[in-house]
N, C-alpha and C positions, 0 to 999 in steps of 0.2 A: 159619053154622056156629059151633057154639058149643062147648066143653072144660071137661069134667068136670073140677072145683078141689076137692082137699080132699073133706069131709064135703058141699060145698055143693052147691047144686042147679048152674046151670050159668053162667058168667061168658062176658061183652061180649069178643068175641076183640079189638075196636080196645079198648077200656079198659083189658085185657089186658095190649096192646101201648104203650099209654101208660104204666101202670106200668112195664110192665120198663124203658122207655126212660130214664122218670125214675129210678129205681134205677140204674139204672146209669151215670148222670150224677154220680152221688156217686163220685169219685175221688178220696183222697189225694193231692196234692200236683198234681191238678190238677183245682181245685176248678170245681163247677155254682155262677156266678154269679148271685144275684137279685135284680135293682131291682125290690123291692115294687109291686103294682099295686095299684088301690084300683077301679075300676070297667074298663068296657070300652073308654072311650076311651084310659087309661094304658096296658090289655093291649096294645091294638092298637098304640102306642108302641114300647112295651118290644119285643115281638115284632119288630114293623118292624126294629129294631136291630139284630137278630141274635143275640138269646136263644135257646134251646133249649128252655127250659120257662118257666114265669111260676109266679109265687108272691104272695098275700093278703098284707096286713099288715093286722091286726086292728085298729091304731089308728088307719091310714090309711081300713080300710073304713067302721069305725065314727064317723071323724069326716064323711066321707063322704056318711053315711048323717043324718046328724044329732045321733049320740050321743054316749057320753063312753066309752072303753076300757073294758075290766073286766067285759065281759058286759052292760053297760048297755044294748046295741043288741037288739033282740029275736031269738030265731035267725033264724027267719021270713024277716025281711031281712036280715040276713048270709048265709043260706044262697041266697035269691034273688038276691042279689051274685053270689055266687060263678057261680053260673048263668049269669049273661048276660057275665060275663069267659068260662066255659068256651063258652057261645056262639061268640064271636068269633075264641078262639085254635085254631090249628094248630098248637099244640105241647101237653105235659102241662102240668096245672093243679095246684097245690098249696094246700089253703086254710089259714090259719090260724084255729084254731077255739078258743082260748084255751084254757079246760080242757069244753070238752064242752058248755058252755050248760047244763048239768043233763039232759042226757039220757043216758038209759042207751046202754051201747054199741051191741047190736043197731040201735037204732032211729037212734043217732048217724052208722053206716054206714051204713043207708039209706039216710037223706037225705043225705047228702052223695054216695054215688052216683048220687043220682037228680039230682045236679046236674053230672055228669061229673068232677069233679075226681078225682083220684087219687092224691091224697096229702095228708095235714093237718099240722098243728103240735099237739100237745098239751103245756099247761105243767103243773109240777110244784108251783106254789103257788094259793091263791085269788085269782083274781082281784077278787075286791069286797074281801078283807080284808088281802093283801098275805101274809098265813099259809103258811109251810113245810107242806105236804102230805109225809103220813109216808112215806118211799121205798117202804118195803114195798107201803105203799095205792095208789102210784101205778104202782108196777111189775104191780100186781093190777088196775091198771084198764087200762093198756095192753096186756096179755096177754088181757084180757076184748074189748079193741076189735080184738088181731088175733084172737082165737078167731071172734066173731063175722064181722069180714070171712071169715075162712074157711069159716064156715058158711055166710053168702050167697053164696060163689061171686065173693068181689069182690077183688080185689089193690086194697093199700093201702100207701103209704109213710108209715110215720111218722117223723115228728122230735118227738122226744122233748125238750121246755125242762126246761133246767137252773136252776134261777134263785137257786142260790145267792148269784151273786156280786149278784144284784139285791134278795134277800131274808132270808139267811141270814145267820148272826151268825160271831165268831170270826178269828182272824189270816190273814194271806192265806195262809200256808200252810194251815190248816186248812179255808177255803173249797177251795182247791183238791184238800185230800185227801180232802173231803165230793163235790166234784162228779166227782172219779173214779171213787167208791164208787157213787152214781148212776147214772151213766151208765153202768157197766158193768151193773148193776142192771138198767138199762134195755130195754139191746140183751140179754139175757139174757130178758126178757119178753117179747120179738117187737120193740122197736122197728128201723128201719132205718138211723136216725140221731141224733147226742144233740146238744144247743143248748145249751150253755153261755151262757145269754144274761150281757152285758157281759165277757165276758173278752175283755181288751183286750191288756194284756203279751206282749210275744215272746216273752218265757221260759215264760211261764203259758202260753199257747197251745201251744208247741212241748210242754209236759208234758202238757197233755190233751191232745193229738194223740198219745202216744208213748202214753199210760199208760191210755187209755181202751181201745183197742185196739180201736177201730173210726171209723167216719168222725163226723167231727165237723163243727158248723155253727157260723160264726163272723160275731155282728151290727158290720159294717163302719161305724164313726162317726168323727166328728174322735179324731185320735190312734190308730188302731186301726193296725196294721202294715201295709203296702201290699199287693197284690193280690198281687205278685211272693212279697212276701215271707210272706204268708200259706200260700201256692203250698208253698213250700220249706218252710214248718214242717211240714206234712200236713192241710193242712184240706182237706174233701170239699167244704164250700159253704159259700158267704157269701153275707148274707140285708145289705139295706139299710133295713128295718125300715119305720118312718114317713117315714124320713128325704127322700125324693124329693117325697111327699106334700107334707113339712112346707116344702117348698122353693119349689114350685109354686104352695102358698096365702101363703108371703111373698114371689113374685113378685106375683102377684094381689095383694097387699095396696098393694104398692108403686106399683103400675099406676092403683087406685082410688086411693090418694091425690093421683097426680099428675093425674089426673082432676077430681078435686075441688077443685085448686089451678087448673084453667083450662088446663092443660099437657098438651101431647101423650103420650102412657105409652108412646109407641113413639119408639128413638133415631132420630134422623138417616139413621143408617146405614141404615134400613131400609126397603125400596124394597118390600115383600111384601104392604106395608098401604094 
C-alpha cells in the first residue's frame, strides 16, 4: 500500500515510517544520541549497542573510503557507503552529505532516497574553501531540498548545520547571535533540526536551544558538557562526528606498532584471541 504525499507521486510506507520515527526521536531535553558510523561493520556495532537510529559522519566515511573530508570523495562512493549501512540496519539512517556534492536538490533527494536513508545533514559553509554561504542562499537551498522531497513523495529529516563557530567571524556574542539568526531562518525554510557545529560552552548551548526555538544538535567532543547536562540544556540531538572512527584508527595504530615491535597487540587479560 502506498500513501499520497503532498504534490508528489507516492511514498514508500516503510521509508515514511522510518523518517517519522527518526523525526520523533528529536526531543529537546531527551536527546537522540548518535555515535556516528562509517561502514556496515560500525553500523552493526552501534545498533547492537541499542541506539535507535544511525548517522554517518562525512569525515569518517571519506577516510574509510580513502579520501579527505570536504567534498573530496566522489558522491557515488559516499552514497554507496550509505547504502551499505542502510542494508544492514534495522533502524532509521541519516547521512552526512556535506553541502550536497554539487547535486541539484531533486537529484540529491532522489539519490539519497535510493540508498534507503531518511535523513541528511547539509552544511552552510563551502566544504572546499571554508567560506560561509549567505544565509538566505542556504535557506533557499534547504527550501528547495524540502520541496524536492515533497514533490518526489519522499519524507526527509533535514539537519541544517550552522558553521558560524567553525568559519564565522566576530566576538562570541556575535557568533551566538548569527547562529541563532541562521538557525531560525533554516527552520523556517524547512529544516527539522539545527546543528551549530562546535558550540561547546554550557551557557552558549543553553542560549542556542532557547533562542533558536527548535530542535538543536550538538557535537560531543572533549570539553563538551556531559550528556546529562546537554539534555538539561534542551538539546534534542547529540552527534559524535568522526570521534569514534578516529579512536578506532588510533587503537589500530597502537596495535600495529606493537606487532611491528614484535609484541602481542592484545592485553594479557584478553583471552578472546
